[in-house]
N, C-alpha and C positions, 0 to 999 in steps of 0.2 A: 603486460598491460591486461589491465580488464576494459571490454568494451560498458560505453557507458548507451542507455534509452532512455524517451522519451516513456512518459505513463502517458494512457490517454485519464489526463487530470479530471475529466468533469466523471466520466465512469467509475475513475478512483471514489470522487468524493461521495458521488450518491452510493456505491455500495458502502459505503463507509454510514453516512446518516442511513444507510438503510439497513443496520444492525445498530442505531440508535447509540451509536459511538465517538467518541470530541479524537481526536486528532490524537492526543494523550491517551488515550483508551489503544484504539487501532498503533498508537509506538510498544507500547506497554507486550500485547498481543504476538506484534508481531519480533519483536527483542532490539528493536532502533529506537531511535531520541522522537519527542514529538516534533525538532524542526527537519529531520530526512522525513518524516510524513507531508510536511508543509512543503516541502521544496520538491516533492513528487506529484502533491497536489494543484503545483505550481507551475507544477511542466519542464523543471528542470530535470537534466539526464541524472539517472544512477543507476547504479549498477544492475546488471541481469541477476544476480541470485537475491540479492535486495529486495526487486520484479517481486520475484519465487514467493522468496518471506511472507512479502505483503500480500501475495495470491495466499499463500495458505491459511496467512490469517484469517483474514476474509472471507477463505471459505470455511475455515472449520465453524460457522456457523450454519451455513447452505449447507452441508453434507455435502459438497460435491466441488469439482476444482473449478476456476472460474475462469482456466487458461488452460 
């Protein structure tokens, strides 16, 4: 059974926008659907591994881990 967690939706959106990305661009970089990114940004719980993948995608441009 996978555990799910809520993302800090405001922080996630801020990081995405700071990179100048749409939800679709972040989804492509993270390897997920735009719908899932929207779900994360709305505060719905998602799997831990998914959160890590999104964080990794966001960290690529910053050259540092954000978690």
